[in-house]
DRENKOL-423703 format. One line per 10 residues: number of its first residue (from 1); their letters; for each residue x, y, z of C-alpha. Coordinates in nm, 4 decimals. Layout:
% residues N
NUM	a	X/Y/Z  ...
***
This chain:
% residues 427
1	mtvqkgkrma	1.9370/-7.3754/0.7736  2.1540/-7.5485/1.0124  2.2375/-7.4542/1.3627  2.5351/-7.5754/1.5563  2.5081/-7.7457/1.9034  2.5490/-7.4895/2.2123  2.5662/-7.1802/1.9186  2.2284/-6.9905/1.9474  2.0211/-6.9460/1.6408  2.1096/-6.6169/1.4867
11	isiqehmain	1.8757/-6.4489/1.2104  1.9575/-6.2524/0.9537  1.8259/-5.8842/0.8905  1.6926/-6.0120/0.5506  1.5133/-6.2933/0.7003  1.3962/-6.1010/0.9911  1.2103/-5.9106/0.7009  1.1160/-6.2218/0.5556  0.9542/-6.3366/0.8785  0.7744/-6.0086/0.9638
21	vcpgpirpir	0.5978/-6.0051/0.6007  0.4327/-6.3079/0.6737  0.0937/-6.3363/0.4631  -0.1857/-6.1868/0.6508  -0.4136/-5.8678/0.6102  -0.2646/-5.5432/0.4687  -0.2304/-5.3165/0.7448  -0.1245/-4.9606/0.6910  0.2855/-4.8682/0.7314  0.3166/-4.6868/1.0828
31	qisayfprls	0.4558/-4.3593/1.0162  0.6681/-4.1468/1.2613  0.3289/-3.9854/1.3642  0.2009/-4.3251/1.4962  0.4815/-4.3486/1.7567  0.3917/-4.0226/1.9265  0.0107/-4.0037/1.8588  -0.1970/-3.6844/1.9103  -0.5683/-3.8078/1.9724  -0.8241/-3.6053/1.8874
41	ptssfsdsls	-1.0196/-3.4510/2.2131  -1.3193/-3.7070/2.0930  -1.1206/-3.9873/2.1372  -1.1601/-4.1820/2.4862  -0.8008/-4.2873/2.4498  -0.6152/-4.1125/2.7532  -0.2731/-4.2724/2.7196  -0.0280/-4.2407/2.4481  0.0328/-4.5693/2.2565  0.3995/-4.6925/2.1586
51	pnqpgfppag	0.4891/-4.9735/1.9414  0.6362/-5.1773/2.2503  0.3629/-5.1049/2.4379  0.0618/-5.3918/2.4223  -0.2177/-5.2087/2.2322  -0.0184/-5.2672/1.8776  -0.0539/-5.5762/1.7216  0.2324/-5.8193/1.7172  0.4641/-5.8380/1.3747  0.3407/-6.1647/1.3287
61	ggasggggll	-0.0202/-6.1470/1.4218  -0.2339/-6.2316/1.2220  -0.5968/-6.1261/1.0993  -0.8280/-6.1294/1.4195  -0.7172/-6.2262/1.8142  -0.6726/-6.0683/2.1722  -0.3503/-5.8817/2.0237  -0.5240/-5.6694/1.7538  -0.5788/-5.3092/1.8495  -0.9499/-5.2138/1.9550
71	splspgatgg	-1.0399/-4.8418/1.8238  -1.2547/-4.6477/2.1275  -1.4556/-4.5028/1.8417  -1.5760/-4.8838/1.7098  -1.5593/-5.0964/2.0460  -1.6747/-5.4317/1.8723  -1.3971/-5.3946/1.5995  -1.0912/-5.6211/1.7057  -0.7687/-5.6883/1.4625  -0.6867/-5.4963/1.1521
81	ggtlsvmssm	-1.0051/-5.2773/1.1174  -0.9390/-5.1529/1.4682  -0.5971/-5.0405/1.3435  -0.7648/-4.8789/1.0428  -0.9818/-4.6900/1.2796  -0.7048/-4.5977/1.5715  -0.5397/-4.4181/1.1929  -0.7841/-4.2525/1.1212  -0.8470/-4.1035/1.4092  -0.4460/-3.9864/1.4614
91	dtsveidscd	-0.4949/-3.8505/1.0991  -0.8310/-3.6259/1.2533  -0.6940/-3.4853/1.5750  -0.3457/-3.3684/1.3884  -0.5929/-3.1643/1.1707  -0.7847/-3.0457/1.4979  -0.5231/-2.9698/1.7116  -0.3007/-2.7818/1.4814  -0.2474/-2.4596/1.5044  -0.0388/-2.3841/1.1975
101	sddntslgtl	-0.2404/-2.1886/0.9549  -0.1887/-1.9007/0.6795  -0.0040/-1.5895/0.7915  -0.2170/-1.4260/0.5324  -0.4943/-1.5378/0.6916  -0.4262/-1.4799/1.0041  -0.4382/-1.0976/0.9711  -0.7522/-1.0449/0.8553  -0.8802/-0.9562/0.5438  -0.9508/-0.5663/0.3699
111	efdllyesat	-1.2549/-0.4072/0.1499  -1.2066/-0.1185/-0.0377  -1.3074/0.0548/-0.3578  -1.0656/0.2616/-0.6025  -1.1778/0.5126/-0.8502  -0.9621/0.7589/-1.0651  -1.1783/1.0344/-1.2104  -0.9644/1.1523/-1.5175  -1.1321/1.5172/-1.5374  -0.9938/1.6106/-1.1391
121	sslhctvlka	-0.7114/1.4149/-1.1714  -0.8666/1.2433/-0.8625  -0.7933/0.9513/-0.6765  -1.0621/0.8070/-0.4394  -1.0198/0.5462/-0.2213  -1.3089/0.4241/-0.0247  -1.2677/0.2478/0.2750  -1.5173/-0.0161/0.3624  -1.4647/-0.2773/0.6193  -1.1725/-0.5560/0.7429
131	kglkpmdfng	-1.3049/-0.8590/0.8393  -1.1316/-1.1099/1.1445  -0.8390/-0.8635/1.1994  -0.5182/-0.9795/1.4469  -0.5813/-0.9141/1.8347  -0.3197/-0.6250/1.9727  -0.4918/-0.5371/2.2856  -0.4901/-0.7065/2.6084  -0.8468/-0.7471/2.5696  -0.8329/-0.9464/2.2426
141	ladpyvklhl	-0.9595/-0.6451/2.0448  -0.8097/-0.3789/1.8489  -0.8505/-0.0054/1.7349  -0.7926/-0.0206/1.4088  -0.7409/0.2277/1.1278  -0.6161/0.2220/0.7837  -0.3306/0.4403/0.6080  -0.2698/0.5034/0.2463  0.0756/0.5712/0.0582  0.1870/0.6225/-0.2534
151	lpgackankl	0.4674/0.4979/-0.3458  0.6914/0.5909/-0.4390  0.6791/0.9609/-0.2794  0.7366/1.1414/0.0084  0.5681/0.9517/0.3457  0.4096/1.2463/0.5088  0.3654/1.3849/0.1384  0.0871/1.1408/0.0672  -0.0324/0.9588/0.3470  -0.3818/0.9721/0.4455
161	ktkivkntln	-0.5353/0.8172/0.7400  -0.9361/0.7212/0.8327  -1.0918/0.7202/1.1435  -1.0316/0.4861/1.4191  -1.2690/0.2638/1.5159  -1.2460/0.1405/1.8909  -1.2133/-0.2222/2.0251  -1.3490/-0.4453/1.7427  -1.1650/-0.7294/1.4894  -1.4202/-0.6613/1.2247
171	pvwnetltyc	-1.4761/-0.2168/1.1770  -1.6808/-0.1028/0.9523  -1.5366/0.2371/0.8111  -1.6973/0.3414/0.4426  -1.4948/0.6806/0.4414  -1.3733/0.7609/0.1025  -1.0110/0.8981/0.0994  -0.9415/1.1262/-0.2184  -0.5823/1.2271/-0.3242  -0.5532/1.5130/-0.5931
181	giteedmyrk	-0.3518/1.5841/-0.8564  -0.2725/1.2374/-0.9578  -0.2285/1.1931/-1.3295  -0.2197/0.9425/-1.5805  0.0981/0.8670/-1.5780  0.0965/0.8062/-1.1424  -0.1424/0.5533/-1.2468  0.0446/0.3888/-1.4939  0.4209/0.3533/-1.2185  0.2564/0.4196/-0.8767
191	tlrvsvcded	0.1440/0.1946/-0.6087  -0.0683/0.2218/-0.3388  0.0240/0.0899/0.0253  -0.3257/0.0268/0.2016  -0.2092/-0.0464/0.5715  -0.4392/-0.1859/0.8605  -0.2859/-0.0435/1.2226  -0.3995/-0.0265/1.5874  -0.3769/0.2599/1.7736  -0.2173/0.3056/2.1244
201	klthnefige	-0.2585/0.5962/2.3120  0.0182/0.4965/2.5941  0.2658/0.3425/2.3484  0.3367/0.3779/1.9503  0.0542/0.2511/1.7577  0.1084/-0.1447/1.5904  0.1402/-0.2137/1.2651  -0.1482/-0.5337/1.1554  -0.1081/-0.5929/0.7866  -0.1442/-0.4021/0.4555
211	srvalrrvkp	-0.1812/-0.4740/0.0904  -0.0282/-0.3087/-0.2043  -0.1850/-0.2261/-0.5155  -0.0787/-0.1692/-0.8861  -0.2905/0.1732/-0.9625  -0.2466/0.0454/-1.3587  -0.4741/-0.1805/-1.2579  -0.7563/0.0870/-1.2230  -0.9154/0.2013/-1.5171  -1.0386/0.5596/-1.5464
221	nqpkhfnvcl	-1.3574/0.6619/-1.4650  -1.4437/0.3093/-1.3664  -1.4605/0.1756/-0.9811  -1.2777/-0.1295/-0.8722  -1.3290/-0.3109/-0.5680  -1.0863/-0.5465/-0.4396  -1.1323/-0.7709/-0.1193  -0.8034/-0.8881/-0.0065  -0.6215/-1.0761/0.2377  -0.3590/-0.8506/0.4707
231	ehppplaspt	-0.0038/-0.9265/0.4734  0.3066/-0.8701/0.6251  0.5586/-0.5976/0.4167  0.8160/-0.7522/0.1847  1.1147/-0.7517/0.3783  1.4258/-0.6271/0.2973  1.7235/-0.7684/0.0853  2.0196/-0.8270/0.3502  2.3191/-0.8480/0.1017  2.5495/-0.9445/0.4220
241	amstalrgis	2.3463/-1.2799/0.4204  2.4344/-1.3096/0.0523  2.7279/-1.4865/-0.1490  2.9805/-1.2435/-0.2688  2.8616/-1.2688/-0.6009  2.4890/-1.1922/-0.4872  2.6411/-0.9391/-0.2622  2.7943/-0.7376/-0.5591  2.4813/-0.7592/-0.7689  2.2471/-0.6444/-0.4467
251	cylreweteq	2.4712/-0.3164/-0.4302  2.4517/-0.2742/-0.8088  2.0418/-0.3393/-0.8300  2.0755/-0.0267/-0.4957  2.2525/0.1383/-0.6794  2.0400/0.1359/-0.9577  1.6960/0.1601/-0.8046  1.8316/0.4615/-0.6631  1.9306/0.6401/-0.9472  1.6090/0.5487/-1.0741
261	qrsleergrl	1.4029/0.6832/-0.7959  1.6060/1.0601/-0.7951  1.5370/1.0458/-1.1285  1.1162/1.0237/-1.0526  1.2024/1.2520/-0.7803  0.9162/1.4917/-0.7835  0.8802/1.8313/-0.5702  0.4742/1.8316/-0.5524  0.2192/1.9420/-0.8109  0.0231/2.2526/-0.8680
271	llclqflppa	-0.3555/2.3125/-0.9250  -0.2883/2.6316/-1.1943  -0.6648/2.8061/-1.3048  -0.5964/3.0337/-1.6294  -0.8260/3.2479/-1.8323  -0.7813/3.5756/-2.0539  -1.0543/3.8445/-2.0166  -1.0675/4.0210/-2.3139  -1.2076/4.3664/-2.3297  -1.5066/4.4262/-2.2058
281	qdtdggevlp	-1.7917/4.6632/-2.4032  -1.8750/5.0045/-2.2346  -2.2105/4.9789/-2.0865  -2.4416/5.2573/-1.9289  -2.5532/5.2809/-1.5566  -2.4312/5.0864/-1.2666  -2.1583/5.1842/-1.0363  -1.8664/4.9370/-1.1556  -1.6419/4.7745/-0.8742  -1.2706/4.8902/-0.9333
291	eakerakggl	-1.1889/4.5108/-0.9447  -1.4300/4.5018/-1.1912  -1.3416/4.8448/-1.3887  -0.9294/4.7116/-1.3838  -1.0475/4.3770/-1.5587  -1.2827/4.5715/-1.8138  -0.9714/4.6290/-1.9558  -0.8479/4.3043/-2.0660  -0.5861/4.0789/-1.9577  -0.4529/3.7492/-1.7877
301	cvgvrrcahl	-0.6758/3.5800/-1.4651  -0.4259/3.3372/-1.2920  -0.5814/3.1119/-1.0141  -0.3563/2.9460/-0.7628  -0.5743/2.6688/-0.6167  -0.3936/2.4626/-0.4495  -0.0718/2.1950/-0.3884  -0.0075/1.8338/-0.2964  0.2791/1.6082/-0.2389  0.5353/1.8860/-0.1772
311	aamdvngfsd	0.8621/1.8395/-0.0992  0.9483/1.8470/0.3161  1.1805/2.1190/0.3549  1.1712/2.1831/0.7250  1.3142/1.9180/0.9915  0.9368/1.8124/1.0964  0.8788/1.6893/0.7484  0.6352/1.9431/0.6755  0.6997/2.3025/0.4765  0.5402/2.6243/0.5315
321	pyvktylkpd	0.4224/2.6567/0.1546  0.3330/2.9914/-0.0134  0.3565/3.0669/-0.4008  0.4358/3.3943/-0.6226  0.3543/3.4348/-0.9756  0.5795/3.6412/-1.2267  0.4587/3.7541/-1.5833  0.7915/3.7679/-1.8188  0.9860/3.9850/-1.9493  0.9400/4.2153/-1.6339
331	vkkkskhkta	1.1382/4.5415/-1.7073  0.9876/4.7308/-1.4249  0.9421/4.4882/-1.1907  0.5898/4.4990/-1.0730  0.4428/4.1399/-1.1809  0.4758/4.0068/-0.8301  0.2300/3.8211/-0.6836  0.1911/3.6273/-0.3825  -0.0389/3.4395/-0.1915  -0.0527/3.3634/0.2230
341	vikktlnpef	0.1559/3.1341/0.3744  -0.0092/2.8142/0.4976  0.2010/2.6506/0.8207  0.2630/2.3097/0.8336  0.1446/2.1796/0.5009  0.2795/1.9299/0.2397  -0.0973/1.9795/0.0491  -0.2052/2.3570/0.0907  -0.5628/2.4833/-0.0364  -0.4582/2.8767/-0.1297
351	neeffyeitf	-0.7559/2.9611/-0.3474  -0.6386/3.2994/-0.4401  -0.6216/3.4757/-0.8151  -0.3914/3.7473/-0.9354  -0.4906/3.9881/-1.2746  -0.2467/4.1247/-1.5320  -0.3368/4.3644/-1.7850  -0.2170/4.3007/-2.0775  -0.3746/4.2654/-2.4506  -0.3564/3.9389/-2.6182
361	nelatktlev	-0.1269/4.0577/-2.8969  0.1173/4.0886/-2.5918  0.0213/3.7791/-2.3543  0.1923/3.5283/-2.7013  0.4864/3.6883/-2.6196  0.5348/3.6597/-2.2079  0.6037/3.3533/-2.0229  0.4202/3.2965/-1.6570  0.6359/3.1708/-1.4069  0.5127/3.0109/-1.0789
371	tvwdydlgks	0.7289/2.9216/-0.7927  0.6294/2.7270/-0.4693  0.8484/2.8466/-0.1806  0.9065/2.7148/0.1985  0.8637/3.0063/0.4391  1.1461/3.0255/0.6723  1.1468/3.2590/0.9657  1.4851/3.4271/1.0198  1.6346/3.3174/0.6952  1.6404/3.2783/0.3256
381	ndfiggvsls	1.3191/3.1070/0.1860  1.3159/2.7293/0.0276  1.2769/2.7149/-0.3369  1.0768/2.4001/-0.3292  0.9566/2.3984/-0.6938  0.8156/2.5852/-1.0062  0.6715/2.6075/-1.3765  0.6756/2.7839/-1.6933  0.3803/2.8285/-1.8753  0.4446/2.9785/-2.2531
391	cqsqgdalqh	0.4492/2.9022/-2.6225  0.8175/2.7844/-2.5787  0.7359/2.5185/-2.3136  0.6314/2.1932/-2.3795  0.4061/1.9410/-2.2566  0.1461/1.9951/-2.0091  0.2677/2.3580/-1.9617  0.2242/2.4111/-2.3221  -0.0580/2.2355/-2.3563  -0.2694/2.4647/-2.1149
401	widclknkgk	-0.1098/2.7737/-2.2516  -0.2706/2.7270/-2.5741  -0.5858/2.6345/-2.4764  -0.6097/2.9279/-2.2530  -0.5265/3.1435/-2.5981  -0.7849/2.9653/-2.7460  -1.0077/3.0108/-2.5638  -1.1305/3.3407/-2.4542  -1.2644/3.4316/-2.1280  -1.3379/3.0508/-1.9826
411	kverwhtltn	-1.1319/2.9481/-1.7127  -0.9138/2.6381/-1.8004  -0.7551/2.4474/-1.4791  -0.4625/2.1890/-1.5172  -0.2075/2.0290/-1.2646  0.1288/2.0519/-1.3319  0.4106/1.8724/-1.1733  0.6983/2.1146/-1.0306  1.0792/2.0962/-1.1236  1.3753/2.3031/-0.9273
421	dlpgfqe	1.5663/2.3436/-1.2586  1.3438/2.6478/-1.3069  1.5776/2.9294/-1.5237  1.6445/3.2831/-1.3958  1.3617/3.2567/-1.0915  1.4271/3.5176/-0.8338  1.2692/3.5074/-0.4592
***
């Protein structure tokens, strides 16, 4: 390369790179983080080093010499070995000082057991304990409790709640919460939402985290243990943030999901007990109670046990339910029986029995209609739902009726899903 007199020597970038890459030890390539080092708390460096400061080796430096970067962790090292030591300390410092962590882990973990008893149509959730919950109060602790919801379903109708454990991030509950009236169909299509919240007396309770379990994962009569990381609730899709095409698809999917939800909408569940009592043989001696004397003639005993997950009919999100029974056709209109009203609940327990004096042959031609109502003072009562049982019924209602006729003298219990299309009901 020739240089004219009176002009400064110019070096092209290609030549500069060639000069930089001179023979010598292979040094690690500097990353952008090397220009802004985050030193470990165990390091003795107090000042940040930059490529222009004396601590960095010169571009064309060799394997040794005073220009090499000395590591504070190995004072005797020189040259390239010192550079490697500092780079390793920088990498370690990023791991130590980094405050980024998985959000799921930061919310805590929860342990619980699920057991579905098919014989009683009940789902038992035993909430055991939680660990490492996210602090929610000023004292760095929380007052946690667990809530259960069945999805899809009305919130207040199927909400269950544990006790509150004060001032802890590692609460232990060992508490069993039970859902009644859970059918095998529910276990196939429903999801259990388990959420952990922090109780605040002066403000609204705060949400910590949740976990959702598809009930189809739980086999009947076999307990299943869960140890899960709590998560944030899934975000709702926002069609406004999408393109025009995606917005249209989203709207269509929402309408379709709404229609599916309506088709699966339930008015609630009813637990009925049927028993046909054959005529008793006349016996001598002893005083017979009037009720026993009436039932001695034979007939149908209808036991209204309880309701579960009823539809809310009042503005407070609850209902004031009661149950009525009819044995139709009823020409004289004397077959009506009515339970007591239970205030402000969606899961009432009645445990009342009604008796119809009737022969076995007549019963085969009758229809038992059971309706559930919401009591309203000063206006018409609201119809919640009902079920019709006869030889012309279908599904569970027909099976329950046949089991009652086949097993004379035995009590047969079964859960029924209420419908709002019961024909010919009357208030």
